[in-house]
N, C-alpha and C positions, 0 to 999 in steps of 0.2 A: 300547430308548429310544423313547418316544412322540414324535409330531411336535411337540407343544408344547415339550417339553424341547429338541428339536433347534433349533427356531426361537430359543428364548431363549439357548441356547448360542452360536448364530451372532451374535445381537445383542451378547452379552457380549464375544465375541472382537473384534467391531468396535469396541466401546467401549474395549477395552484396547489394540488395535493400530492403530486409526484408519484402516481402509480396508475396502472390500468392498461387498457388495450385501446388503440386508436383504430377507427374504421375509416378508411379512405376509399370510397367507391367500393370495388370488389376486393380491395386489398386489405390485409390485416397486418398491423404493426404491433408487435409485442414489446412493451417497454416496462421496466420495473423501477426506473430512476427518474428524478426530475430532469427537465431539459438542462443541458450543460453546454456552455460555450468555453472553449479553450483559446486563450490569447497568449502570445509570447510577450515577455517584458519589452516595453518600448513601443508595442503595437498601438495604433489608434484606429478606431473604426466607428462609423456612425451607427447609432442604435438600429436604424432602419436596415442598414446593410447586414448588421449582425443577425437581426431577426430573419431577414430574407435568405441568409446563407444556411440556415438550419432547417432540415425537413420538418421538424415539429412545428415551426412557427412561420414558415415562409409564406403561408397563405393569410397571415394575420397582421401583416405590416400596416395596412390601412386602419385596421381596428385599433391598433396601439399607437397610432401616429400622434394623437393629441394628449397622451398621458404625460404626467410629470414623473421624471425618473430620478431615483436616488440610490446611491450605493451604500451598503451597510459598512463598508470599510474603504474609505476614500484613499487611504494610504496604499491600498492594493489596486483598486480600480476607481478611477475618478470620472465623474460625469461632468462634461463641459457643455455649457449652454443648452442643457437639456436635450442634446442631440448626439453628442459624441462621447465615446468611451476611450480612456487612456489607461493602458496596462502599465502600472508603475513599478511593482515589484512582485516577486513570486508569492503566491498565496491564493486564498479563496475568498470571494465576496458574493453577496447577493444583490442583484439589481431589482429594485421594486418599482412597479409602475402604479401611479395613483391617478384617479379621475379628478374632475373639477371639484367634486365634493370631498376630496382628500381620502377617498375610499381606495384601499389597496385592491388592485385588479389582478395583477400578475406578479409572480416572483420567479426570477431567472438566476440560476447559479452561473457564476463566471469564475473560471480558474485561470490564473496566470502561471504559465509553465510551459511544458513541452506539448506540442500537438501530436495527434495520431496522423502519421503520414501515409500509411497504407494498411490494408488488411490482407493477411495471407491465409490460404486454405490449401489442404493437401491436393484437392482436385476441384476444378470448376464445373465438372459434370459427374454426377453420381447416379447410380441405379439402386433402388431400394426394393426388396422383395415385397410382394403383396402381403399386407398384414405385418410387415416388418418395420424396422426403424434404423436410423443411422445418425451419427454425430457429424456436424459440419467441421468441428475442430478449427474454427476460425480464431485467429490471433491478431490483435491490434499491434502494429509496429510504429515506432520502437516500443519495446516493452517498458521502457523507462518513461513513456509519455505520462503526463499527469493524470489523465483519465482514460482508461483503456476499455471500459465496458462497451458492449455491443448490443444492438437490437436487430430484429429480423422482420422483413416485409415479405409476405407470401403473395404471389400474383394470383394463384388459384387456390384459395383456402379449402375448397371442396376436395382437392387431391391430397394435400398433406397439411399437417399442422406442425408448428415448430415451437419448442419451449424457449424460455428466456435463457437457458443454458446451451441452446443450439442443437437440441435433439429433435430430429425430423421423424415424424411418425406418419406412415401412409394411411390414407382414408379410403382411397379407391385407386384403381389403375389409371394411368394418364401421365402427362408431363406438365411441369410448371417451372417457375424460377423463384429463387429466394434471393433478395437483396439484403446484404449484411451492411449495416451502418455502424460507424463509431458514434457513440452517444455524444461525443463532443462536436459532431456535425462536420468533421473535417475529411472523412474518408468513407468509401463504400466499395463493396465487392459483390458481384452477382454469381450465383451458382445455379446451374440448370439441374433439375431433379426429374428423374423418370421413375415411376412406380411400375414395376413389372406386372404383367397380366397375372391375375390371381387364379388362373386356371390350372396351375400345377400344384398338386397336393400329394402328400406322402401318406400311404397307408402301411399297414403291417406287412403287406405283400409286395409293395413297391410303389413307385411314383405313377400318378395318373395325370394326364393333361386333357382338360376339357375345352370348352369354348364359351363364347358369350351369346346371349340371346340377340335377336335381330335389332332390338332397340337398345342393347348394351346395358339394360337395367339388371340383368341376372347373369349368373354363371351356371353352366350346365355341364354335367358329365354323363355320357351315355355308356351303358354297357359295362359297368364295373362288376366283375364277378364276385358273388358271395358263396358260390359252391362250384364244384367241378362239374364237368359234363355229366348229364344223367343218361347218356347213351351206353350201349354195351352192357357190361356187367353191373353198371350203376343204375340200370333201369329198375324201377320199383324197389329202390333202396332209399334210405335216408340220405340227404345231401352229404356229399363227401367234401373234405377241405380243399381249398384252392391252393395250388402250388405258387410259391413266390415267383415273380418274374424279374428279369434283369432289364436295365434301361427304363424307359418311360412307356407306359401303356397309353396309347392315344384313344381317348374317350370323347371324340369330337363329332361322331356321326352315329345316328340311331342304328341299333342292330335289328335284325329280324326277330320276330317273336318266337315263343315256344311252338314246337311242332303241334299242328292241329289240322283238322279235316280240310280237304280241298274239294275236288269234284268227285270223290268216291274212289278215285285211282291215285291221283297225285295228292300232295299235301303241301302245307305252308309251314315255314319256320324251321326250327332245329331242335334236336334233343339237348344240345349244349345251350341251355336257356336260363341258367340261374344267374341273372344279372339284375342290377338296379340302375336306374337313372336318377340323378340328383340335380335339383334346382335350388339355387339360393340367391339372395340379393348380391349385386355386384358392389359389395362394401366389405369392410374388414371386421364387421361386427361378429362377436362370438357368443356362445351360449344361447343361440337362437332356438326357439321351439321347433320341434320336428314333427312333420306329418308324413307318415308312411301310407302310401296309397296302393290299393289293390284294384286292378281294372275289372271291368265287366266283360260279358261275353258268354254267360251261361257256364263258365268253367270249361268251355269247349273251344273258345276262340278268344280273340282280343290280344292286345299287347300292352306293354308298359309305356309305350311311346305317346302318352297323353301329356301335352305341353302345359306345365304348371309354372312357366317362367314369370308370367305377369302376376299370378297369385303370390308367388314366393317374394317378389319384389315389394308388392303392396302390403302383404301381411307380415313382412320381415320374418320369414320362416324358411326352414330347410325342408324341401319336399323330396321324399324318397319314393319313387314309383317302382314297384316290384314286378319282375318277370318270374313266372312260376309255371310248373307243369300243368298241362291242360288235357282234357279228355281222359282217355284210358291211361295216359301216362300219369295223370294227377290223382284220379280216383278210380281204383280197381281193387275189388275184394274177391279173393278166391282162396280156398284152403291150400291149393298147390303152390301159392306164392308166399305162404306164411311160414317161412323158414328163417326169418331174421329176428330182429329185436321186437319187443312188444309194440313199439311205435311203428315199425315197418309192417308188422302183421295187421295193423289197423286198416291198411288200404288207403289211408288219408295222406297220400304223398304231397298233395298240394299244400295241406296244412303244415307238413314237415318242412316244406320249402319256405313257407311264410315264417315259421319259427326260426329257421336258419337266417333268413333275411333280417328279422328282428334282433337276433343275436349279433349279426354283422353290424347293425346300427349301434348297438351298445358298445361295440369295440371301436368302430371306425368313425362314427359321425362327428366326433369332436374335431377330426382332421378337416372337416368341411364347415366348421363353425357351428355345428348343432349341439344341443344339450341332450345327452343320452338319458338324463333324468327327467326329461319333459317330452315324451313321445306320445303322439296321438295316432292311433291306428284307424285308418279310414278306408272306405271302399265303396264302389258303385255296383249295384245290381248283384251279380254273382259274387263280386268282390266284397260287397257289403254282407252277403250271407256268410262268406268266409270270416269276415270281421266278427259277426255275431257268434260263429262257432268258436273263434278264438276267445271270446268272453267266457265261454263255459269250459274251455280246455284247461286242465291243470298243467299242461305242458307249457303254457304261455305265461305263467305267473311271473309278474315283475318285468315283463318285456315291453309293456305299454302302460300308459297312465290315463288315457282318455280314448273315447271312441266316437267316430262319426260314421253313420251308416246312411248312404245315399240310396234309397230305394232297395232295401235289403230284405229283412224278414228272418224268421227263425224256423229252419227246417233241418231235419236229420233223416237218415235212412238206416236200415239195418244191414248188417253184413250179409244176411240171407238174401235180401233184395239185390245186393251187389253180386253175390255168387250166381244167382239165377240170371241176372242181366249179362254178366261177363261170359257165362257159358253160351248164352244165346248169340252174343256178338262173335265169340270164337267160332261157333258153328257156321255163322255166315261167312267168315274168312275161309273156312275149309271148303265151303261150297264155291266161293269165288275162285279158289285155287284149282278147283276141279277134283279135289280129293274125294268128295262125296257129291252124289247127284242131288240130294235133297237136304234141307236143314234138319229134318227129323232124323235122318240117318247119321248126320254129323253129331247131333246132340246125343244120340244113343251111344256113339263111340266115346264122346267126351265123358259122359256120366259113368261109363264102365271102366275107363282107364284109370291107372293109379296116379297119385299126385306127381310123382317124378316124371311120368310121361307128359302129363298136362303142363307141368312147369317148363319142360324142355320145349313143348309146343309154343307156349307163350313167348319164350325167349327167342324162338325162331322167327317170330313175326318181324316183318320189315317195319321201318318207321312209318311208311305209308299205310300199311295194314293196321297198325295200332292207331294212328292218327284218325283214320276214317271209321273206327269202330263207333265213335260217338260224334254225331253232328249236333247242330243247334237243337236244344230240347224245347225251346220256346216256352219256358216256365213249366215244363212237365217233367218232374223228377222221375216218373216211372220210365221215361225214355232214357234217362241218364242218372242213375242213383249216385248220390254223392253225400259226403258228410256222414260217414258211418259211425254210429254210436257203439264203438268197440270196447269201451271201458277203460282205455288207456289215453288215447288222444281226445276222444269225446266220451263223456260219461254215459253209461248205459241208460241213465234216466233222461238223457238229452237235456232239453231246456227246462225240464221240471226241477233241475237243481237250483234254479234261480230262487224259487220260493224259500228254499232252505238257507239261502245266502252262500252256498258253497260254489262260488264262481268268482271271476275276476271283477270285483266291484270297482267301477270307474265312472266318472261323469260321461254322459252320452248325449249326442245330438242325433235325432232321427229325422230324416228328410224324405219327402215324397213330392212327386209332380202331379198336378191335379188331373192330367189326362194320361196317366201311366199306360193305359192299355191301347192307345190309338195305334201305335206302330205295330203291335202284335195283332190287333184286329185286322189291319189292312193287309197283313201278310198271310192271313188265314183264308183258305179256299172254301168258300161257302156257296159257290155258284151252283153246284148240283143240288144242294139242299134247298136253296131259294127257288130254283126252277121247278122243284117238286112241290112247292108250297104256293098255290095260286092266290092266297089271301095276303101276300106280302110282296115287298120289293127288296132288291139288294140294298138300295140306299137306306131304306128304313131300318133293316136289320143291322146294317153297319153302324148307323147312328146309335141304336140301342146298345150294341156291343161296346162301342167306345164309351158311352156314358156310364153304363152300369158295370162294365168290366173295370173301368178306372176307379169307380167307387169301391168295389171289392178289393182291387189290387192295392190301392192307396191305404185302405183300412188295414190290410195285412201288414203293410210296412210301418204304419204309425200307431193306430189305436191298439191293434192286437199286441204289438211289440212293447209299446209303452205300458200297457196294462200288465203285461207279463212281468216286466221289470219292477212294476209297482207292488207285485206280490211279495217282494223282499222288503220287509219293513225298514231295513237299514240301507236301502239302496242309495247310491250316489245320485246327484241331480240328473234328471232327464229333461232335455229340451226337444221340442218337436217343431217342424215347420212344414208347410205345404206351399208349393210354388205354383203361381197362377198365370205367369206371363205367357201369352199366346192364346188365352181363352177369351179375350175381349176382341170382337170383330172390329171395333173402332181403332184398335192399335195395329192389328195385322190385316185381316179381311174375313169375310164370312166363311169362305171355304176353309181357310187355315184354322180358324177358331173351332169349326165344327169337326173337321176330320183329323186335325193334328193337335192343336191346343198346346197345353204344357206337357209335351211328350216325355216319355221315359228318358231320363238323363239330362234334361235341359237345365235343371238347376245347377247340376255339377258343372256344366259348360259355362253358364253365366258366372259362376263363382270364379272360373278361370279367365273370364273376360273373352270368351269365345262364343260367337253367335252364329249358329248354323241353321239354315233353312232346312227343316226336316222333310219337306216335300216340295221342292222347287217346281216340279211339273204341275202340281195342283195349284200352287200359289207362289209364283216366281218373285213377287214383291213383298213378301211378308216381312223380311228383314230389309229395311230401307232407311234412308237418311232421316225421314220424318219421325221415326220412332227411336232414333239413335240416342237422343238425350236421356230418355227414360231408361233405356237399356243400360247405358253407362252408369247412371246414378244407382240403379238397382245393383249392378255389379259392385260398385264402391261400398254400398251399405252391407251387402253380404260379406264382402271381404273383411270389413271391420268387425262384424259379429263373429265370424269364424276365426279371424286372427286373434281376437280376444280370448276365444275358447281355447285355441292352441296355446296361448301364453299362460293362462291361469285357470282354465277349467270352467270359466263363465263367459258366455258370449256378450255380456253387458259391458258397455263402455260409455264414456262421456259423449253426449251429443246424440245418442241412439235411444229409440224407444225401449222401454224395459221389456226384456224377453223373459217371461215368467216360466217357472218349471211346470212340467206336465202335472195336471190335476184332473182326474177322471170325473170329479163331481159335476153334476149337470149345471149348466149356466155359468160356469166359472171359466175365465180365460185360461186356455191350456195350450194353444198352438199359434205359432207365428205364421202369418200369411204374407208372402212376398209377392209383390206385383208392381206394375208400372203402367202409367198412361204413356202416350207418345213422348211427353215432356218431363214427367215427374214420377219418381219411384215412391213406393209405400211399403212399410213394414209395420203391421199392426197385429196385436194379439186378438184372438178370437176364441169364443167358447165352442166353435165348430167341432163336432164329433160325429163320425160315421158309425152306423150300427148295421150288422148283417140283416136283421129282421126288417128294418126299415128299407134297406136297399132291395131286398127280395120283394117286399110289399110294393114298392114303386115299380119294379120291373114287371111284376105280374099284373099290375093295374094298367100299364102302358102297352105291354106286348100282348098280341093275341096268342092263341094256343100254338099255332104253327111257329110263330116267331120265338116263343119261349122255348120250344123243343129244339129249334136250330141253335139257339144260344147255349142251352144246357148240354146238348148232345154233341155239338161240333165246336162252337166257339170257346166255351169255357171248360170243356171236358178235360179232366185231369190236370188243370192248371193248379199249381200248388197253393195259390193264394185263395182259392175258393173255400168257403166255410165247409166244415164237415157235414153240417145239417143243410145240404143244398136244397132239398125239396121242402 
């Protein structure tokens, strides 16, 4: 049945039964009464003209032409020669049309009395707040007319909807018109409606004005403060409250990130860094699931300016990307600084920032359409490690309800490690200042001075000096200790508390990319070591490093973490995935699949609908139109899985392959593998499981002695993902 027949059938049903909604092209007519015609006494009109004059039946004149018409009350309305109506006296009658088989086809109500001559409204142009509503307050005149009921036709039903009582409710920003008809078919009025942009929201501190994404599918607010500046006396303190502002805070442009290292002298970002960016669909929907996102960068660099607009629109979620302190501003432990609260004395200032951001979400996210009772804490790389620390932190209880860790893992450091490292970094600053000639002399002074002196020295450091204390650690926590198990923010037992169940039990998704180590391997200088090893080549060592380093790293993120969570017999569901796109040379090319593959962070980017060539110099055409269809479909599938998890704690949804929970038993499906050919995406469960001993065995079998030593002593040395039993 074609669409025209369906529409006409719906109209006919409404004429017969007197209720419903008419769909005319893209327009929506809302009517709750039977079709009514009003005639004045003494009027005469052909039935064809009567039908044609009314919006409900004007398109059906031909269909009703050969019917036999009868009036239920001929003294009120008389049918002459089966074609003409005569209004004889005031009252109401029904006009019935019969086909040649004497079957009743249509019933039309006819009232003899006063017609509606006009429709009045307070204004012919109205503006409605985004998410708001207004009444048209339309009135049929004269009010003494025999039938004064109205109905409404919306030109763009995606912008607003209107009730039978004339209440207009906004659905999204934009402009449209509403035509108001008298149900007796004698009068109409048009009102233009504008729904204001939904980018102005009210928080407890004041109004904020955001912007739209480039494709207008999402609303974005950049740089909304959740804490005061961390500079000056607030350095190495818990986040302080934000003061209210007057007027409207313009949150339309991304801010610079938190202060972090630059070239060793200069720095990037600012100490006034406690901000969130918010992304949500450009709709009026409320109580949407919330995903709080913590960026990567080794906790030494990175910003919250990761664009989640496409994901927010697709997943129908509110995404909150958090800016927090980095480097020595975020993680710094020394007795001289332990003069505050137990939380502040932990040295885990980054985690205190995250706690403050989560508390802000609980208070404010409803103003942006989010559900504070349905918050997923997510993060990538160092952000994911922070997420896992939040899982075991008693300070975070009740602030989130689910977790997604993109390439994270479980690592802590001791405060003693932090103290040793902070003194070493402070000594370097003193040497750079010219205060001491050597680092040994500077360290001797630091270790002999009292805490008050050292505290004053720390607070005398410029932003640049603090920012450059810790640069990229490249997965080596000995270069930048973080996540101190102080006993208040992080339990002394660290992640061992999971086995006892004394942690924040929530459903978890663990994700990893199949070639995690490729970018780290390519940035590691092994030239000297390879030149000193005559039995190997740079290229072969690099391929070994990428292959086996990725196995070790991915196992740390997935198998090790999933099995750790499984030690809690009452743990919540754990789901795991491994992302493979980029590993097939037929989809990218041989060079890309060998030296880049599914690099660190690529699955997070695919989830956002962002496709980045990780090494355009090596392989300029890896991301190309020929593999676009597969990439797009893979993004769509991932967004559906993750969107379902955000909504209800399970990634499974209708139309998707079942994503089973993690099960460490051999041969049992336990991990979802995401991949795509050039044209088609795939999401399949697999029993795949990585083991340290098997990875070491494979490495030793493939690498000669010189290659093995280069890998263990240079390439993999001190990387936190390496197993403890490395040899």
